[in-house]
Backbone as CSV, one residue per row, in Angstrom:
resi,resn,N_x,N_y,N_z,CA_x,CA_y,CA_z,C_x,C_y,C_z
1,PRO,60.449,73.779,-178.581,59.469,72.548,-179.062,58.104,73.185,-179.567
2,ILE,58.391,73.718,-180.276,56.806,74.364,-180.478,57.126,73.561,-182.235
3,ALA,57.943,74.099,-182.708,58.486,73.629,-183.971,58.563,72.349,-184.525
4,GLY,59.229,71.620,-183.341,58.899,69.953,-183.045,58.367,69.158,-183.369
5,ASN,57.268,70.112,-182.528,55.852,69.245,-182.188,55.140,69.653,-183.664
6,VAL,54.944,70.450,-184.373,54.607,70.821,-185.525,55.040,70.230,-186.585
7,PHE,56.716,70.066,-186.917,56.988,69.407,-187.854,56.707,67.675,-187.311
8,GLY,57.052,67.121,-185.963,56.342,65.682,-185.551,55.223,65.539,-186.383
9,SER,54.044,66.270,-186.324,52.678,66.188,-186.210,52.968,65.868,-188.207
10,TRP,53.267,66.575,-188.640,53.214,67.107,-189.974,53.681,65.570,-190.469
11,LEU,54.807,64.910,-190.107,55.032,63.766,-190.438,54.399,62.889,-189.996
12,ALA,53.618,62.737,-189.225,52.819,61.622,-188.963,51.524,61.740,-189.715
13,LEU,51.011,62.992,-189.599,49.855,63.398,-190.606,50.177,62.593,-191.981
14,SER,51.947,62.694,-192.465,51.441,62.441,-194.331,52.024,61.611,-194.207
15,LEU,52.465,60.201,-193.431,52.753,58.774,-193.075,51.474,58.417,-192.810
16,VAL,50.435,58.755,-192.247,48.944,57.890,-192.022,48.203,58.318,-192.950
17,VAL,47.753,59.957,-193.188,46.590,60.267,-194.573,47.383,60.151,-195.827
18,PHE,48.436,60.956,-196.234,48.857,61.246,-197.667,49.766,59.847,-198.030
19,ASN,50.063,59.098,-197.203,51.149,57.536,-197.650,52.205,57.810,-198.222
20,CYS,52.949,59.079,-197.645,54.081,60.139,-198.731,55.017,59.940,-196.974
21,GLN,56.152,60.530,-197.527,57.454,60.773,-196.654,57.691,59.769,-195.973
22,TYR,57.795,58.364,-196.556,58.294,57.312,-195.750,59.477,57.271,-195.036
23,ASP,60.457,57.870,-196.142,62.455,57.614,-195.182,61.943,58.722,-193.959
24,GLU,61.413,60.119,-194.017,61.440,61.086,-193.095,60.967,60.826,-192.109
25,GLY,59.651,60.329,-192.142,59.091,59.849,-190.853,59.209,59.092,-190.354
26,PHE,59.984,57.513,-190.594,60.065,56.562,-190.553,61.643,56.661,-189.477
27,SER,62.281,57.980,-190.285,63.619,57.949,-189.129,63.472,58.786,-187.931
28,SER,62.512,59.580,-187.938,61.910,60.198,-187.154,61.441,60.022,-186.026
29,LEU,61.049,58.191,-185.846,60.488,57.299,-185.397,61.604,56.711,-184.046
30,ARG,62.796,57.487,-183.829,63.539,56.895,-183.439,63.801,55.026,-182.545
31,MET,63.639,54.487,-183.907,63.278,52.829,-183.178,64.770,52.793,-183.367
32,GLU,65.171,51.911,-182.163,66.591,51.263,-181.917,66.345,50.245,-183.017
33,HIS,65.955,49.842,-183.852,66.430,48.791,-184.577,66.434,49.034,-186.032
34,TYR,66.744,48.496,-186.909,66.681,48.512,-188.421,67.439,49.995,-188.450
35,LYS,69.056,49.532,-188.217,70.104,50.405,-188.893,70.702,50.102,-189.515
36,ASN,71.077,51.034,-190.662,71.376,51.163,-192.054,73.116,51.570,-191.956
37,TRP,73.515,51.558,-192.564,74.921,52.817,-193.102,75.640,52.354,-194.096
38,LEU,76.588,53.196,-194.637,77.280,52.897,-196.037,78.668,52.378,-195.935
39,LYS,79.440,51.849,-196.905,80.518,51.229,-196.961,81.234,51.877,-198.197
40,PHE,82.242,52.365,-198.099,82.632,52.624,-199.534,84.505,52.338,-199.658
41,LYS,84.623,51.732,-200.958,86.062,51.211,-201.179,86.458,52.058,-202.515
42,ILE,87.737,51.800,-202.465,88.467,52.181,-204.047,89.092,50.734,-204.286
43,ASP,88.714,49.976,-205.173,89.640,49.289,-205.483,91.057,49.422,-206.415
44,SER,91.539,48.355,-206.352,92.872,48.796,-207.253,92.728,49.229,-208.613
45,ASN,91.712,49.434,-209.332,91.133,49.917,-210.417,90.880,50.991,-210.344
46,GLY,90.627,51.555,-209.136,89.994,52.999,-208.941,88.617,53.053,-208.792
47,ASP,87.968,51.849,-209.318,86.857,51.559,-208.958,86.179,52.008,-207.341
48,LEU,85.020,52.989,-208.105,84.478,53.293,-206.393,83.284,52.195,-205.927
49,GLU,83.216,51.402,-204.947,82.283,50.603,-204.555,81.428,50.703,-203.211
50,MET,80.137,50.735,-203.595,79.357,51.129,-201.882,78.496,49.959,-201.952
51,PHE,78.573,49.752,-200.626,77.670,48.797,-199.984,76.559,49.319,-198.863
52,ALA,75.282,48.957,-198.814,74.609,49.432,-198.099,74.128,48.380,-196.947
53,ILE,74.794,48.227,-195.735,74.803,47.586,-195.368,73.554,47.643,-193.590
54,GLY,72.865,46.443,-193.610,71.841,46.850,-192.496,71.827,45.893,-191.587
55,LEU,70.960,45.938,-190.437,70.506,45.698,-189.306,69.228,45.407,-189.327
56,LYS,68.442,44.222,-188.998,67.299,44.632,-188.558,67.074,44.362,-187.377
57,ARG,67.581,44.097,-186.416,67.365,44.202,-185.535,68.895,44.298,-184.878
58,VAL,69.085,45.054,-183.024,70.174,45.603,-182.845,70.060,44.993,-181.525
59,PRO,71.362,44.205,-180.906,71.238,43.627,-179.641,71.305,44.463,-178.355
60,LYS,70.421,44.293,-177.283,69.802,45.408,-176.306,70.939,44.871,-174.990
61,HIS,71.482,43.774,-174.639,72.186,42.933,-174.175,73.538,42.922,-174.692
62,TRP,74.506,43.411,-173.835,76.161,42.871,-174.666,76.601,42.432,-173.513
63,LYS,78.064,41.460,-174.027,79.223,41.192,-173.189,80.681,41.521,-173.585
64,LYS,81.697,41.679,-172.975,82.849,41.638,-173.482,83.255,40.524,-174.083
65,ASP,84.127,40.715,-174.795,84.356,39.406,-175.965,85.706,38.556,-175.837
66,PRO,85.512,37.665,-175.067,86.741,36.625,-174.559,88.136,37.023,-175.266
67,GLN,87.581,37.031,-177.057,88.863,36.808,-177.786,89.181,38.056,-178.136
68,TRP,88.569,39.256,-177.444,89.427,40.580,-177.831,90.865,40.791,-177.266
69,VAL,91.783,41.108,-178.143,93.299,41.423,-177.369,93.501,42.618,-176.326
70,GLY,92.605,43.739,-176.704,92.933,44.910,-175.071,93.107,45.845,-176.034
71,HIS,93.272,46.875,-175.309,93.806,48.344,-175.876,95.252,48.087,-176.457
72,ARG,95.173,48.756,-177.113,96.765,49.022,-177.855,97.378,50.056,-176.710
73,LYS,98.782,49.204,-176.507,99.832,50.027,-176.013,100.312,51.310,-176.217
74,GLU,100.550,52.185,-175.875,101.031,53.307,-176.077,102.178,53.385,-176.743
75,GLY,102.584,53.882,-178.138,103.976,53.581,-178.946,103.911,52.698,-179.535
76,ALA,103.311,51.712,-179.441,103.304,49.984,-180.211,102.628,50.468,-181.224
77,VAL,103.116,49.853,-182.644,102.827,49.891,-184.117,102.077,48.680,-184.311
78,THR,100.396,48.640,-184.451,99.836,47.762,-184.414,98.809,47.532,-185.725
79,ALA,98.134,46.453,-185.997,97.342,46.641,-187.383,96.217,47.618,-187.200
80,PRO,95.701,47.938,-187.995,94.087,48.840,-187.511,93.390,48.091,-187.451
81,SER,92.165,48.611,-186.657,91.280,47.886,-186.257,90.132,46.843,-187.015
82,TRP,90.248,47.826,-188.532,89.187,46.781,-189.417,90.068,45.950,-189.944
83,SER,90.774,45.279,-189.488,92.221,44.194,-190.054,92.167,43.247,-189.097
84,LEU,91.718,43.350,-187.491,91.653,42.531,-186.580,90.572,41.222,-186.822
85,LYS,90.831,40.196,-186.265,89.555,39.380,-186.209,88.565,39.559,-185.687
86,THR,88.682,40.383,-184.463,88.404,40.498,-183.437,88.310,42.149,-182.959
87,PRO,87.552,43.130,-184.091,88.064,44.418,-183.542,87.076,45.161,-182.361
88,SER,85.496,44.363,-182.238,85.215,45.049,-180.734,85.222,44.583,-179.414
89,LYS,84.987,45.233,-178.277,85.747,44.737,-177.254,83.891,44.151,-177.068
90,TRP,82.932,44.449,-177.222,81.612,43.482,-177.416,81.087,42.776,-178.176
91,VAL,80.145,42.069,-177.626,79.926,41.323,-178.320,78.374,41.049,-177.916
92,PRO,77.340,40.965,-178.643,75.982,40.476,-178.028,75.797,39.579,-177.184
93,TRP,74.798,39.776,-176.162,75.022,38.798,-175.045,74.177,37.169,-175.252
94,ARG,73.363,37.531,-176.843,72.991,35.933,-176.856,73.199,36.093,-178.605
95,LYS,73.874,34.960,-179.207,73.946,34.951,-180.815,72.730,34.450,-181.739
96,SER,72.504,35.282,-182.308,71.301,35.172,-182.999,71.498,35.752,-184.471
97,LYS,70.640,34.657,-185.804,71.213,34.938,-186.772,70.516,36.652,-187.120
98,LYS,69.390,37.209,-186.514,68.726,38.450,-186.444,69.475,39.637,-186.020
99,PHE,70.401,39.171,-185.671,71.710,40.399,-185.066,72.517,40.533,-186.361
100,LEU,72.930,39.184,-187.185,74.315,39.538,-188.558,73.590,40.886,-189.565
101,PRO,74.697,41.706,-189.537,74.668,42.246,-190.788,74.216,41.960,-191.914
102,GLU,73.390,42.606,-193.439,73.550,42.093,-194.189,73.587,43.107,-194.960
103,VAL,74.001,42.933,-196.457,74.326,43.816,-197.983,72.972,44.049,-198.132
104,ILE,72.564,45.023,-198.603,70.885,45.650,-198.352,71.025,45.971,-199.910
105,ASP,72.396,46.582,-200.492,72.523,47.069,-201.831,73.881,47.122,-202.064
106,HIS,74.459,46.900,-203.323,75.873,47.076,-203.725,75.705,47.849,-205.149
107,LEU,76.574,48.583,-205.459,76.689,49.632,-206.530,78.506,49.484,-206.983
108,LYS,78.640,50.185,-208.338,80.165,49.685,-208.372,79.911,50.872,-209.189
109,ILE,80.927,52.163,-209.272,81.100,52.969,-210.317,82.430,52.593,-210.719
110,LYS,82.693,52.592,-212.393,83.707,52.157,-212.893,84.526,54.019,-213.259
111,ALA,86.113,53.744,-212.896,87.005,54.610,-212.881,86.920,55.124,-214.222
112,GLU,87.303,56.541,-214.711,87.152,56.955,-216.085,88.661,56.723,-216.710
113,SER,88.830,56.223,-217.626,90.161,55.938,-218.141,90.668,56.699,-218.837
114,SER,91.853,57.298,-218.261,92.619,58.921,-218.824,93.600,58.462,-220.444
């Protein structure tokens, strides 16, 4: 507990007084909004694409998606969840543009030709 308090105090001090370590300090605040993740894709040419995707707001209230097809049956061959029109069982209770993900950054690394 003492080490956590010392480290947390250092991050707060570095943010407020020294105006540095924004990433470390902001991530330690445990805010429920502003979530980001990376999606990697290798295309048919072997190029690596990276997408930084972010949510500015995360819904707090959820409801079951009426278009969701349900659990997969054992032994049945089904398409992977990422290819389904409605892969998630849950949707936000209210529809709002602020809950939509957006591409923050995109990077493409070309494959080396042999």
